[in-house]
mmCIF file of the N, C-alpha and C atoms, coordinates in Angstrom:
data_MODEL
# 
_entry.id   MODEL 
# 
loop_
_atom_site.group_PDB 
_atom_site.id 
_atom_site.type_symbol 
_atom_site.label_atom_id 
_atom_site.label_alt_id 
_atom_site.label_comp_id 
_atom_site.label_asym_id 
_atom_site.label_entity_id 
_atom_site.label_seq_id 
_atom_site.pdbx_PDB_ins_code 
_atom_site.Cartn_x 
_atom_site.Cartn_y 
_atom_site.Cartn_z 
_atom_site.occupancy 
_atom_site.B_iso_or_equiv 
_atom_site.pdbx_formal_charge 
_atom_site.auth_seq_id 
_atom_site.auth_comp_id 
_atom_site.auth_asym_id 
_atom_site.auth_atom_id 
_atom_site.pdbx_PDB_model_num 
ATOM 1   N N  . MET A 1 1  ? 5.459   -23.325 -143.018 1.00 0.00 ? 1  MET A N  1 
ATOM 2   C CA . MET A 1 1  ? 5.364   -23.877 -144.395 1.00 0.00 ? 1  MET A CA 1 
ATOM 3   C C  . MET A 1 1  ? 7.319   -23.824 -144.810 1.00 0.00 ? 1  MET A C  1 
ATOM 4   N N  . TYR A 1 2  ? 7.396   -25.081 -145.368 1.00 0.00 ? 2  TYR A N  1 
ATOM 5   C CA . TYR A 1 2  ? 9.328   -25.147 -145.285 1.00 0.00 ? 2  TYR A CA 1 
ATOM 6   C C  . TYR A 1 2  ? 9.247   -25.503 -146.469 1.00 0.00 ? 2  TYR A C  1 
ATOM 7   N N  . GLY A 1 3  ? 10.641  -25.311 -147.187 1.00 0.00 ? 3  GLY A N  1 
ATOM 8   C CA . GLY A 1 3  ? 10.829  -25.417 -148.185 1.00 0.00 ? 3  GLY A CA 1 
ATOM 9   C C  . GLY A 1 3  ? 11.751  -26.150 -148.196 1.00 0.00 ? 3  GLY A C  1 
ATOM 10  N N  . PHE A 1 4  ? 12.517  -26.702 -149.082 1.00 0.00 ? 4  PHE A N  1 
ATOM 11  C CA . PHE A 1 4  ? 13.938  -27.361 -149.292 1.00 0.00 ? 4  PHE A CA 1 
ATOM 12  C C  . PHE A 1 4  ? 14.201  -27.781 -150.682 1.00 0.00 ? 4  PHE A C  1 
ATOM 13  N N  . ILE A 1 5  ? 16.098  -27.911 -151.292 1.00 0.00 ? 5  ILE A N  1 
ATOM 14  C CA . ILE A 1 5  ? 16.317  -27.707 -152.767 1.00 0.00 ? 5  ILE A CA 1 
ATOM 15  C C  . ILE A 1 5  ? 17.263  -29.473 -152.820 1.00 0.00 ? 5  ILE A C  1 
ATOM 16  N N  . ILE A 1 6  ? 16.162  -30.128 -154.091 1.00 0.00 ? 6  ILE A N  1 
ATOM 17  C CA . ILE A 1 6  ? 16.906  -31.481 -153.634 1.00 0.00 ? 6  ILE A CA 1 
ATOM 18  C C  . ILE A 1 6  ? 17.456  -31.287 -155.569 1.00 0.00 ? 6  ILE A C  1 
ATOM 19  N N  . ASN A 1 7  ? 18.244  -31.941 -155.968 1.00 0.00 ? 7  ASN A N  1 
ATOM 20  C CA . ASN A 1 7  ? 18.825  -32.130 -157.110 1.00 0.00 ? 7  ASN A CA 1 
ATOM 21  C C  . ASN A 1 7  ? 17.632  -33.042 -157.583 1.00 0.00 ? 7  ASN A C  1 
ATOM 22  N N  . GLU A 1 8  ? 18.038  -33.692 -158.887 1.00 0.00 ? 8  GLU A N  1 
ATOM 23  C CA . GLU A 1 8  ? 16.828  -34.375 -159.661 1.00 0.00 ? 8  GLU A CA 1 
ATOM 24  C C  . GLU A 1 8  ? 17.222  -36.112 -159.395 1.00 0.00 ? 8  GLU A C  1 
ATOM 25  N N  . GLN A 1 9  ? 17.705  -36.313 -158.874 1.00 0.00 ? 9  GLN A N  1 
ATOM 26  C CA . GLN A 1 9  ? 18.337  -37.361 -158.428 1.00 0.00 ? 9  GLN A CA 1 
ATOM 27  C C  . GLN A 1 9  ? 17.191  -37.682 -156.491 1.00 0.00 ? 9  GLN A C  1 
ATOM 28  N N  . GLU A 1 10 ? 16.947  -36.423 -155.954 1.00 0.00 ? 10 GLU A N  1 
ATOM 29  C CA . GLU A 1 10 ? 16.877  -36.558 -154.999 1.00 0.00 ? 10 GLU A CA 1 
ATOM 30  C C  . GLU A 1 10 ? 15.782  -36.330 -155.110 1.00 0.00 ? 10 GLU A C  1 
ATOM 31  N N  . ARG A 1 11 ? 14.962  -35.927 -156.463 1.00 0.00 ? 11 ARG A N  1 
ATOM 32  C CA . ARG A 1 11 ? 13.261  -35.412 -156.116 1.00 0.00 ? 11 ARG A CA 1 
ATOM 33  C C  . ARG A 1 11 ? 12.915  -37.447 -156.870 1.00 0.00 ? 11 ARG A C  1 
ATOM 34  N N  . GLN A 1 12 ? 13.207  -37.834 -157.725 1.00 0.00 ? 12 GLN A N  1 
ATOM 35  C CA . GLN A 1 12 ? 12.832  -38.924 -158.725 1.00 0.00 ? 12 GLN A CA 1 
ATOM 36  C C  . GLN A 1 12 ? 12.776  -40.385 -156.678 1.00 0.00 ? 12 GLN A C  1 
ATOM 37  N N  . GLU A 1 13 ? 13.911  -40.099 -156.206 1.00 0.00 ? 13 GLU A N  1 
ATOM 38  C CA . GLU A 1 13 ? 13.358  -41.060 -154.707 1.00 0.00 ? 13 GLU A CA 1 
ATOM 39  C C  . GLU A 1 13 ? 12.952  -40.544 -153.905 1.00 0.00 ? 13 GLU A C  1 
ATOM 40  N N  . VAL A 1 14 ? 12.376  -39.469 -153.977 1.00 0.00 ? 14 VAL A N  1 
ATOM 41  C CA . VAL A 1 14 ? 11.067  -38.728 -152.980 1.00 0.00 ? 14 VAL A CA 1 
ATOM 42  C C  . VAL A 1 14 ? 10.017  -39.216 -153.623 1.00 0.00 ? 14 VAL A C  1 
ATOM 43  N N  . GLN A 1 15 ? 9.770   -39.048 -155.145 1.00 0.00 ? 15 GLN A N  1 
ATOM 44  C CA . GLN A 1 15 ? 8.436   -39.476 -155.939 1.00 0.00 ? 15 GLN A CA 1 
ATOM 45  C C  . GLN A 1 15 ? 8.114   -41.272 -155.815 1.00 0.00 ? 15 GLN A C  1 
ATOM 46  N N  . TYR A 1 16 ? 9.802   -41.802 -155.447 1.00 0.00 ? 16 TYR A N  1 
ATOM 47  C CA . TYR A 1 16 ? 9.431   -42.810 -155.719 1.00 0.00 ? 16 TYR A CA 1 
ATOM 48  C C  . TYR A 1 16 ? 9.088   -43.494 -154.545 1.00 0.00 ? 16 TYR A C  1 
ATOM 49  N N  . LEU A 1 17 ? 9.695   -43.029 -153.237 1.00 0.00 ? 17 LEU A N  1 
ATOM 50  C CA . LEU A 1 17 ? 9.036   -43.354 -151.986 1.00 0.00 ? 17 LEU A CA 1 
ATOM 51  C C  . LEU A 1 17 ? 7.487   -43.314 -151.397 1.00 0.00 ? 17 LEU A C  1 
ATOM 52  N N  . LEU A 1 18 ? 6.710   -41.921 -152.269 1.00 0.00 ? 18 LEU A N  1 
ATOM 53  C CA . LEU A 1 18 ? 5.777   -41.701 -152.015 1.00 0.00 ? 18 LEU A CA 1 
ATOM 54  C C  . LEU A 1 18 ? 4.492   -42.429 -152.749 1.00 0.00 ? 18 LEU A C  1 
ATOM 55  N N  . LYS A 1 19 ? 4.973   -43.123 -154.345 1.00 0.00 ? 19 LYS A N  1 
ATOM 56  C CA . LYS A 1 19 ? 4.215   -44.182 -154.617 1.00 0.00 ? 19 LYS A CA 1 
ATOM 57  C C  . LYS A 1 19 ? 4.293   -45.892 -154.311 1.00 0.00 ? 19 LYS A C  1 
ATOM 58  N N  . ARG A 1 20 ? 5.393   -45.755 -153.466 1.00 0.00 ? 20 ARG A N  1 
ATOM 59  C CA . ARG A 1 20 ? 5.426   -46.897 -152.907 1.00 0.00 ? 20 ARG A CA 1 
ATOM 60  C C  . ARG A 1 20 ? 4.698   -47.376 -152.073 1.00 0.00 ? 20 ARG A C  1 
ATOM 61  N N  . GLU A 1 21 ? 4.612   -45.910 -150.678 1.00 0.00 ? 21 GLU A N  1 
ATOM 62  C CA . GLU A 1 21 ? 3.926   -45.969 -149.983 1.00 0.00 ? 21 GLU A CA 1 
ATOM 63  C C  . GLU A 1 21 ? 1.948   -45.949 -149.957 1.00 0.00 ? 21 GLU A C  1 
ATOM 64  N N  . MET A 1 22 ? 2.295   -45.053 -150.879 1.00 0.00 ? 22 MET A N  1 
ATOM 65  C CA . MET A 1 22 ? 0.912   -44.790 -151.129 1.00 0.00 ? 22 MET A CA 1 
ATOM 66  C C  . MET A 1 22 ? 0.212   -45.975 -152.215 1.00 0.00 ? 22 MET A C  1 
ATOM 67  N N  . GLU A 1 23 ? 0.947   -46.837 -152.888 1.00 0.00 ? 23 GLU A N  1 
ATOM 68  C CA . GLU A 1 23 ? 0.575   -48.358 -153.291 1.00 0.00 ? 23 GLU A CA 1 
ATOM 69  C C  . GLU A 1 23 ? -0.023  -49.392 -152.237 1.00 0.00 ? 23 GLU A C  1 
ATOM 70  N N  . GLU A 1 24 ? 1.429   -49.237 -150.905 1.00 0.00 ? 24 GLU A N  1 
ATOM 71  C CA . GLU A 1 24 ? 1.179   -50.287 -149.875 1.00 0.00 ? 24 GLU A CA 1 
ATOM 72  C C  . GLU A 1 24 ? -0.513  -50.077 -149.152 1.00 0.00 ? 24 GLU A C  1 
ATOM 73  N N  . ILE A 1 25 ? -0.593  -48.978 -149.365 1.00 0.00 ? 25 ILE A N  1 
ATOM 74  C CA . ILE A 1 25 ? -1.498  -48.755 -147.999 1.00 0.00 ? 25 ILE A CA 1 
ATOM 75  C C  . ILE A 1 25 ? -2.726  -49.131 -149.282 1.00 0.00 ? 25 ILE A C  1 
ATOM 76  N N  . THR A 1 26 ? -3.107  -48.585 -150.313 1.00 0.00 ? 26 THR A N  1 
ATOM 77  C CA . THR A 1 26 ? -3.943  -48.807 -151.439 1.00 0.00 ? 26 THR A CA 1 
ATOM 78  C C  . THR A 1 26 ? -4.309  -50.697 -150.675 1.00 0.00 ? 26 THR A C  1 
ATOM 79  N N  . PHE A 1 27 ? -2.764  -51.286 -151.145 1.00 0.00 ? 27 PHE A N  1 
ATOM 80  C CA . PHE A 1 27 ? -3.442  -52.879 -151.565 1.00 0.00 ? 27 PHE A CA 1 
ATOM 81  C C  . PHE A 1 27 ? -3.427  -53.121 -149.719 1.00 0.00 ? 27 PHE A C  1 
ATOM 82  N N  . ASP A 1 28 ? -3.272  -52.698 -148.591 1.00 0.00 ? 28 ASP A N  1 
ATOM 83  C CA . ASP A 1 28 ? -3.418  -53.177 -147.306 1.00 0.00 ? 28 ASP A CA 1 
ATOM 84  C C  . ASP A 1 28 ? -5.139  -52.760 -147.237 1.00 0.00 ? 28 ASP A C  1 
ATOM 85  N N  . MET A 1 29 ? -5.724  -51.347 -147.982 1.00 0.00 ? 29 MET A N  1 
ATOM 86  C CA . MET A 1 29 ? -7.183  -51.269 -147.504 1.00 0.00 ? 29 MET A CA 1 
ATOM 87  C C  . MET A 1 29 ? -7.688  -52.221 -148.318 1.00 0.00 ? 29 MET A C  1 
ATOM 88  N N  . GLY A 1 30 ? -7.565  -52.863 -148.631 1.00 0.00 ? 30 GLY A N  1 
ATOM 89  C CA . GLY A 1 30 ? -8.340  -54.212 -149.856 1.00 0.00 ? 30 GLY A CA 1 
ATOM 90  C C  . GLY A 1 30 ? -8.610  -55.651 -148.765 1.00 0.00 ? 30 GLY A C  1 
ATOM 91  N N  . ASP A 1 31 ? -7.873  -55.589 -147.368 1.00 0.00 ? 31 ASP A N  1 
ATOM 92  C CA . ASP A 1 31 ? -7.598  -56.591 -146.291 1.00 0.00 ? 31 ASP A CA 1 
ATOM 93  C C  . ASP A 1 31 ? -8.641  -56.526 -145.639 1.00 0.00 ? 31 ASP A C  1 
ATOM 94  N N  . HIS A 1 32 ? -9.700  -57.109 -145.657 1.00 0.00 ? 32 HIS A N  1 
ATOM 95  C CA . HIS A 1 32 ? -10.983 -57.643 -144.786 1.00 0.00 ? 32 HIS A CA 1 
ATOM 96  C C  . HIS A 1 32 ? -10.699 -57.944 -143.093 1.00 0.00 ? 32 HIS A C  1 
ATOM 97  N N  . ARG A 1 33 ? -9.366  -58.219 -142.899 1.00 0.00 ? 33 ARG A N  1 
ATOM 98  C CA . ARG A 1 33 ? -9.307  -58.300 -141.138 1.00 0.00 ? 33 ARG A CA 1 
ATOM 99  C C  . ARG A 1 33 ? -8.763  -56.964 -140.999 1.00 0.00 ? 33 ARG A C  1 
ATOM 100 N N  . ILE A 1 34 ? -8.332  -55.971 -141.688 1.00 0.00 ? 34 ILE A N  1 
ATOM 101 C CA . ILE A 1 34 ? -8.402  -54.577 -140.876 1.00 0.00 ? 34 ILE A CA 1 
ATOM 102 C C  . ILE A 1 34 ? -9.641  -53.859 -140.762 1.00 0.00 ? 34 ILE A C  1 
ATOM 103 N N  . ASP A 1 35 ? -9.594  -53.520 -139.408 1.00 0.00 ? 35 ASP A N  1 
ATOM 104 C CA . ASP A 1 35 ? -10.638 -52.846 -138.879 1.00 0.00 ? 35 ASP A CA 1 
ATOM 105 C C  . ASP A 1 35 ? -10.986 -51.058 -139.649 1.00 0.00 ? 35 ASP A C  1 
ATOM 106 N N  . ASP A 1 36 ? -12.442 -50.987 -139.818 1.00 0.00 ? 36 ASP A N  1 
ATOM 107 C CA . ASP A 1 36 ? -12.771 -49.571 -139.997 1.00 0.00 ? 36 ASP A CA 1 
ATOM 108 C C  . ASP A 1 36 ? -11.918 -48.049 -139.924 1.00 0.00 ? 36 ASP A C  1 
ATOM 109 N N  . GLU A 1 37 ? -11.486 -48.002 -138.038 1.00 0.00 ? 37 GLU A N  1 
ATOM 110 C CA . GLU A 1 37 ? -10.643 -47.466 -137.674 1.00 0.00 ? 37 GLU A CA 1 
ATOM 111 C C  . GLU A 1 37 ? -9.228  -47.166 -138.454 1.00 0.00 ? 37 GLU A C  1 
ATOM 112 N N  . MET A 1 38 ? -9.113  -48.730 -138.493 1.00 0.00 ? 38 MET A N  1 
ATOM 113 C CA . MET A 1 38 ? -7.634  -48.641 -138.872 1.00 0.00 ? 38 MET A CA 1 
ATOM 114 C C  . MET A 1 38 ? -7.322  -47.753 -140.068 1.00 0.00 ? 38 MET A C  1 
ATOM 115 N N  . LYS A 1 39 ? -8.452  -48.188 -141.147 1.00 0.00 ? 39 LYS A N  1 
ATOM 116 C CA . LYS A 1 39 ? -8.233  -48.032 -142.747 1.00 0.00 ? 39 LYS A CA 1 
ATOM 117 C C  . LYS A 1 39 ? -9.047  -46.522 -142.891 1.00 0.00 ? 39 LYS A C  1 
ATOM 118 N N  . ARG A 1 40 ? -9.347  -46.046 -141.682 1.00 0.00 ? 40 ARG A N  1 
ATOM 119 C CA . ARG A 1 40 ? -9.519  -44.432 -141.793 1.00 0.00 ? 40 ARG A CA 1 
ATOM 120 C C  . ARG A 1 40 ? -8.736  -43.916 -141.568 1.00 0.00 ? 40 ARG A C  1 
ATOM 121 N N  . ALA A 1 41 ? -7.892  -43.929 -140.437 1.00 0.00 ? 41 ALA A N  1 
ATOM 122 C CA . ALA A 1 41 ? -6.353  -43.591 -140.682 1.00 0.00 ? 41 ALA A CA 1 
ATOM 123 C C  . ALA A 1 41 ? -5.424  -43.821 -141.793 1.00 0.00 ? 41 ALA A C  1 
ATOM 124 N N  . MET A 1 42 ? -5.384  -44.903 -142.694 1.00 0.00 ? 42 MET A N  1 
ATOM 125 C CA . MET A 1 42 ? -4.573  -45.283 -143.825 1.00 0.00 ? 42 MET A CA 1 
ATOM 126 C C  . MET A 1 42 ? -5.256  -44.219 -144.610 1.00 0.00 ? 42 MET A C  1 
ATOM 127 N N  . GLU A 1 43 ? -6.371  -43.747 -144.851 1.00 0.00 ? 43 GLU A N  1 
ATOM 128 C CA . GLU A 1 43 ? -7.304  -43.352 -145.752 1.00 0.00 ? 43 GLU A CA 1 
ATOM 129 C C  . GLU A 1 43 ? -6.706  -41.775 -145.808 1.00 0.00 ? 43 GLU A C  1 
ATOM 130 N N  . GLU A 1 44 ? -6.327  -41.342 -143.944 1.00 0.00 ? 44 GLU A N  1 
ATOM 131 C CA . GLU A 1 44 ? -5.464  -39.568 -144.142 1.00 0.00 ? 44 GLU A CA 1 
ATOM 132 C C  . GLU A 1 44 ? -4.702  -40.094 -144.343 1.00 0.00 ? 44 GLU A C  1 
ATOM 133 N N  . ARG A 1 45 ? -3.732  -40.609 -143.982 1.00 0.00 ? 45 ARG A N  1 
ATOM 134 C CA . ARG A 1 45 ? -2.150  -40.642 -144.515 1.00 0.00 ? 45 ARG A CA 1 
ATOM 135 C C  . ARG A 1 45 ? -2.306  -40.913 -146.409 1.00 0.00 ? 45 ARG A C  1 
ATOM 136 N N  . TYR A 1 46 ? -2.911  -41.425 -146.408 1.00 0.00 ? 46 TYR A N  1 
ATOM 137 C CA . TYR A 1 46 ? -3.095  -41.670 -148.288 1.00 0.00 ? 46 TYR A CA 1 
ATOM 138 C C  . TYR A 1 46 ? -3.195  -39.982 -148.640 1.00 0.00 ? 46 TYR A C  1 
ATOM 139 N N  . HIS A 1 47 ? -4.092  -39.532 -147.999 1.00 0.00 ? 47 HIS A N  1 
ATOM 140 C CA . HIS A 1 47 ? -4.217  -37.993 -148.703 1.00 0.00 ? 47 HIS A CA 1 
ATOM 141 C C  . HIS A 1 47 ? -3.045  -37.306 -148.344 1.00 0.00 ? 47 HIS A C  1 
ATOM 142 N N  . VAL A 1 48 ? -2.523  -37.208 -147.365 1.00 0.00 ? 48 VAL A N  1 
ATOM 143 C CA . VAL A 1 48 ? -1.417  -36.081 -146.646 1.00 0.00 ? 48 VAL A CA 1 
ATOM 144 C C  . VAL A 1 48 ? -0.112  -36.393 -147.876 1.00 0.00 ? 48 VAL A C  1 
ATOM 145 N N  . LEU A 1 49 ? 0.379   -38.209 -147.937 1.00 0.00 ? 49 LEU A N  1 
ATOM 146 C CA . LEU A 1 49 ? 0.880   -38.520 -149.126 1.00 0.00 ? 49 LEU A CA 1 
ATOM 147 C C  . LEU A 1 49 ? 0.731   -37.656 -150.516 1.00 0.00 ? 49 LEU A C  1 
ATOM 148 N N  . TYR A 1 50 ? -0.485  -38.397 -150.764 1.00 0.00 ? 50 TYR A N  1 
ATOM 149 C CA . TYR A 1 50 ? -1.007  -38.134 -151.974 1.00 0.00 ? 50 TYR A CA 1 
ATOM 150 C C  . TYR A 1 50 ? -0.945  -36.280 -152.195 1.00 0.00 ? 50 TYR A C  1 
ATOM 151 N N  . GLN A 1 51 ? -0.730  -35.436 -151.672 1.00 0.00 ? 51 GLN A N  1 
ATOM 152 C CA . GLN A 1 51 ? -0.522  -33.625 -151.195 1.00 0.00 ? 51 GLN A CA 1 
ATOM 153 C C  . GLN A 1 51 ? 1.526   -33.641 -151.555 1.00 0.00 ? 51 GLN A C  1 
ATOM 154 N N  . ILE A 1 52 ? 1.517   -34.588 -151.205 1.00 0.00 ? 52 ILE A N  1 
ATOM 155 C CA . ILE A 1 52 ? 3.597   -34.565 -151.483 1.00 0.00 ? 52 ILE A CA 1 
ATOM 156 C C  . ILE A 1 52 ? 3.336   -34.418 -152.547 1.00 0.00 ? 52 ILE A C  1 
ATOM 157 N N  . PHE A 1 53 ? 2.951   -35.772 -152.946 1.00 0.00 ? 53 PHE A N  1 
ATOM 158 C CA . PHE A 1 53 ? 3.354   -36.294 -154.214 1.00 0.00 ? 53 PHE A CA 1 
ATOM 159 C C  . PHE A 1 53 ? 2.688   -35.534 -155.536 1.00 0.00 ? 53 PHE A C  1 
ATOM 160 N N  . ARG A 1 54 ? 1.940   -34.825 -155.314 1.00 0.00 ? 54 ARG A N  1 
ATOM 161 C CA . ARG A 1 54 ? 1.737   -33.717 -156.424 1.00 0.00 ? 54 ARG A CA 1 
ATOM 162 C C  . ARG A 1 54 ? 2.332   -32.625 -156.427 1.00 0.00 ? 54 ARG A C  1 
ATOM 163 N N  . ARG A 1 55 ? 3.474   -31.959 -155.896 1.00 0.00 ? 55 ARG A N  1 
ATOM 164 C CA . ARG A 1 55 ? 4.654   -31.587 -155.633 1.00 0.00 ? 55 ARG A CA 1 
ATOM 165 C C  . ARG A 1 55 ? 5.661   -31.695 -156.946 1.00 0.00 ? 55 ARG A C  1 
ATOM 166 N N  . PHE A 1 56 ? 5.464   -33.084 -156.360 1.00 0.00 ? 56 PHE A N  1 
ATOM 167 C CA . PHE A 1 56 ? 7.057   -33.716 -157.407 1.00 0.00 ? 56 PHE A CA 1 
ATOM 168 C C  . PHE A 1 56 ? 6.058   -34.767 -158.630 1.00 0.00 ? 56 PHE A C  1 
ATOM 169 N N  . ALA A 1 57 ? 4.879   -34.771 -158.898 1.00 0.00 ? 57 ALA A N  1 
ATOM 170 C CA . ALA A 1 57 ? 4.644   -35.842 -160.015 1.00 0.00 ? 57 ALA A CA 1 
ATOM 171 C C  . ALA A 1 57 ? 4.112   -34.639 -161.474 1.00 0.00 ? 57 ALA A C  1 
ATOM 172 N N  . THR A 1 58 ? 4.227   -35.388 -162.336 1.00 0.00 ? 58 THR A N  1 
ATOM 173 C CA . THR A 1 58 ? 3.800   -34.746 -163.647 1.00 0.00 ? 58 THR A CA 1 
ATOM 174 C C  . THR A 1 58 ? 1.495   -35.231 -163.619 1.00 0.00 ? 58 THR A C  1 
ATOM 175 N N  . GLN A 1 59 ? 1.342   -34.768 -164.221 1.00 0.00 ? 59 GLN A N  1 
ATOM 176 C CA . GLN A 1 59 ? -0.584  -34.629 -163.828 1.00 0.00 ? 59 GLN A CA 1 
ATOM 177 C C  . GLN A 1 59 ? -1.002  -36.048 -164.463 1.00 0.00 ? 59 GLN A C  1 
ATOM 178 N N  . GLU A 1 60 ? -0.273  -36.960 -165.352 1.00 0.00 ? 60 GLU A N  1 
ATOM 179 C CA . GLU A 1 60 ? -0.367  -37.771 -165.304 1.00 0.00 ? 60 GLU A CA 1 
ATOM 180 C C  . GLU A 1 60 ? -0.788  -38.980 -164.656 1.00 0.00 ? 60 GLU A C  1 
ATOM 181 N N  . GLU A 1 61 ? 0.743   -38.827 -163.546 1.00 0.00 ? 61 GLU A N  1 
ATOM 182 C CA . GLU A 1 61 ? 1.060   -38.923 -162.115 1.00 0.00 ? 61 GLU A CA 1 
ATOM 183 C C  . GLU A 1 61 ? 0.207   -39.454 -161.480 1.00 0.00 ? 61 GLU A C  1 
ATOM 184 N N  . CYS A 1 62 ? -0.193  -38.050 -161.515 1.00 0.00 ? 62 CYS A N  1 
ATOM 185 C CA . CYS A 1 62 ? -1.081  -37.318 -159.588 1.00 0.00 ? 62 CYS A CA 1 
ATOM 186 C C  . CYS A 1 62 ? -2.786  -38.244 -160.521 1.00 0.00 ? 62 CYS A C  1 
ATOM 187 N N  . ILE A 1 63 ? -3.125  -38.336 -161.603 1.00 0.00 ? 63 ILE A N  1 
ATOM 188 C CA . ILE A 1 63 ? -4.252  -38.936 -161.875 1.00 0.00 ? 63 ILE A CA 1 
ATOM 189 C C  . ILE A 1 63 ? -4.219  -40.325 -161.811 1.00 0.00 ? 63 ILE A C  1 
ATOM 190 N N  . GLN A 1 64 ? -3.417  -41.192 -161.628 1.00 0.00 ? 64 GLN A N  1 
ATOM 191 C CA . GLN A 1 64 ? -2.953  -42.382 -161.419 1.00 0.00 ? 64 GLN A CA 1 
ATOM 192 C C  . GLN A 1 64 ? -3.075  -42.874 -160.117 1.00 0.00 ? 64 GLN A C  1 
ATOM 193 N N  . TYR A 1 65 ? -2.357  -41.681 -159.127 1.00 0.00 ? 65 TYR A N  1 
ATOM 194 C CA . TYR A 1 65 ? -3.049  -42.042 -157.676 1.00 0.00 ? 65 TYR A CA 1 
ATOM 195 C C  . TYR A 1 65 ? -3.762  -41.445 -157.104 1.00 0.00 ? 65 TYR A C  1 
ATOM 196 N N  . MET A 1 66 ? -4.986  -40.324 -157.565 1.00 0.00 ? 66 MET A N  1 
ATOM 197 C CA . MET A 1 66 ? -5.693  -40.066 -157.209 1.00 0.00 ? 66 MET A CA 1 
ATOM 198 C C  . MET A 1 66 ? -6.477  -40.827 -155.923 1.00 0.00 ? 66 MET A C  1 
ATOM 199 N N  . PRO A 1 67 ? -6.131  -39.887 -155.114 1.00 0.00 ? 67 PRO A N  1 
ATOM 200 C CA . PRO A 1 67 ? -7.600  -40.634 -154.018 1.00 0.00 ? 67 PRO A CA 1 
ATOM 201 C C  . PRO A 1 67 ? -8.558  -41.345 -154.548 1.00 0.00 ? 67 PRO A C  1 
ATOM 202 N N  . PRO A 1 68 ? -9.351  -42.362 -154.446 1.00 0.00 ? 68 PRO A N  1 
ATOM 203 C CA . PRO A 1 68 ? -10.981 -42.220 -155.006 1.00 0.00 ? 68 PRO A CA 1 
ATOM 204 C C  . PRO A 1 68 ? -11.921 -41.527 -153.948 1.00 0.00 ? 68 PRO A C  1 
ATOM 205 N N  . LYS A 1 69 ? -12.996 -41.055 -154.047 1.00 0.00 ? 69 LYS A N  1 
ATOM 206 C CA . LYS A 1 69 ? -13.745 -40.517 -153.736 1.00 0.00 ? 69 LYS A CA 1 
ATOM 207 C C  . LYS A 1 69 ? -14.631 -40.996 -152.919 1.00 0.00 ? 69 LYS A C  1 
ATOM 208 N N  . LYS A 1 70 ? -14.984 -40.883 -151.300 1.00 0.00 ? 70 LYS A N  1 
ATOM 209 C CA . LYS A 1 70 ? -15.523 -41.275 -150.838 1.00 0.00 ? 70 LYS A CA 1 
ATOM 210 C C  . LYS A 1 70 ? -17.285 -41.533 -151.438 1.00 0.00 ? 70 LYS A C  1 
ATOM 211 N N  . GLU A 1 71 ? -17.718 -41.918 -150.913 1.00 0.00 ? 71 GLU A N  1 
ATOM 212 C CA . GLU A 1 71 ? -19.216 -42.584 -151.291 1.00 0.00 ? 71 GLU A CA 1 
ATOM 213 C C  . GLU A 1 71 ? -19.933 -42.419 -149.915 1.00 0.00 ? 71 GLU A C  1 
ATOM 214 N N  . TYR A 1 72 ? -20.781 -41.851 -149.724 1.00 0.00 ? 72 TYR A N  1 
ATOM 215 C CA . TYR A 1 72 ? -21.872 -41.493 -148.138 1.00 0.00 ? 72 TYR A CA 1 
ATOM 216 C C  . TYR A 1 72 ? -23.251 -41.926 -148.826 1.00 0.00 ? 72 TYR A C  1 
ATOM 217 N N  . ASN A 1 73 ? -23.777 -42.962 -147.532 1.00 0.00 ? 73 ASN A N  1 
ATOM 218 C CA . ASN A 1 73 ? -24.661 -43.455 -147.525 1.00 0.00 ? 73 ASN A CA 1 
ATOM 219 C C  . ASN A 1 73 ? -25.572 -43.141 -146.208 1.00 0.00 ? 73 ASN A C  1 
# 
């Protein structure tokens, strides 16, 4: 486990970068040209980013970026 101290401006910057990366992954997940294996890797990355994002964001923002539940058939 690691810890670090950041000021408010740095917190906002980290939060912005995380949001931007998660939005890009969400956009790319809709691309039919990307194969399923790559999408699975992108989904795993999204979950890791979301776990970090939860430490910086408000509850409302967390709900907005919450990963969709998997559908198992």
